[in-house]
C-alpha positions as CSV (number, residue, x, y, z in Angstrom):
1,L,154.3,140.6,133.9
2,S,156.6,138.9,136.3
3,Y,159.5,141.1,135.1
4,A,157.4,144.3,135.5
5,L,156.2,143.4,139.0
6,T,159.7,143.0,140.2
7,R,161.1,146.1,138.6
8,F,158.4,148.8,138.5
9,H,157.5,149.3,142.2
10,N,156.2,152.8,141.7
11,A,153.6,151.7,139.1
12,T,150.0,152.0,140.2
13,D,148.5,149.6,137.6
14,F,149.4,147.4,134.6
15,V,147.3,146.6,131.5
16,V,147.9,143.1,130.1
17,L,146.8,142.6,126.5
18,S,146.8,138.8,125.7
19,D,145.3,135.8,124.1
20,G,145.1,134.4,127.6
21,A,147.4,131.5,127.1
22,P,150.3,131.5,129.6
23,T,153.2,129.5,128.1
24,V,156.5,128.1,129.4
25,G,159.2,130.5,128.3
26,N,159.1,131.1,124.6
27,S,157.7,127.7,123.8
28,R,154.2,126.7,122.7
29,K,153.8,124.5,125.8
30,F,151.0,125.8,128.1
31,D,151.9,126.7,131.6
32,D,149.8,125.7,134.7
33,I,147.3,128.6,135.1
34,G,147.0,128.1,138.9
35,G,150.8,128.1,139.3
36,V,151.1,131.3,137.2
37,L,148.4,133.1,139.3
38,N,150.1,132.0,142.5
39,E,153.4,133.3,141.3
40,I,151.9,136.7,140.3
41,N,150.2,136.9,143.7
42,R,153.5,136.3,145.4
43,K,155.4,138.9,143.3
44,N,152.8,141.6,143.5
45,R,154.0,142.8,146.9
46,Y,153.1,146.4,146.2
47,N,149.5,145.6,145.3
48,I,149.7,147.0,141.8
49,Q,146.3,146.9,140.0
50,I,146.4,144.5,137.1
51,N,143.9,145.0,134.3
52,T,143.5,142.4,131.5
53,V,142.3,142.6,127.9
54,G,141.5,139.3,126.2
55,V,141.9,139.3,122.4
56,G,140.6,136.6,120.1
57,E,137.4,134.8,119.2
58,D,137.8,132.3,122.0
59,F,136.8,135.0,124.4
60,L,133.6,135.7,122.6
61,R,132.5,132.1,122.2
62,D,133.1,130.5,125.6
63,S,133.5,132.1,129.0
64,S,134.4,128.7,130.4
65,N,137.5,128.6,128.3
66,P,140.7,128.3,130.5
67,R,142.2,131.4,128.7
68,Y,139.1,133.5,129.6
69,I,139.1,132.2,133.2
70,F,142.9,133.0,133.5
71,L,142.6,136.6,132.5
72,K,139.4,137.2,134.4
73,R,140.9,135.7,137.6
74,L,144.1,137.6,137.2
75,S,142.3,140.9,137.0
76,E,139.9,140.0,139.9
77,Q,142.7,139.0,142.2
78,H,144.5,142.3,141.7
79,N,141.5,144.7,141.7
80,G,141.5,145.3,138.0
81,F,139.1,145.1,135.1
82,F,138.7,142.5,132.5
83,V,137.5,143.1,128.9
84,A,137.4,140.6,126.1
85,F,136.9,141.2,122.4
């Protein structure tokens, strides 16, 4: 997403399909959700709409799950929709 925001300025919207777990690089170490949201807010200078789709049973079981919260906030902060299944 960070890459796309800095390269596709003419885009009107993005759709992110994810398990909702931002990680550091290609590792399994979870990244700071607040820090990731701040970075995306900073990089979205062209106000591109960001829509999110959460995939996995975690989304159906518990809306207080950090993965659920991350994708929901990401879409809300960028005028997008959030769907989980």
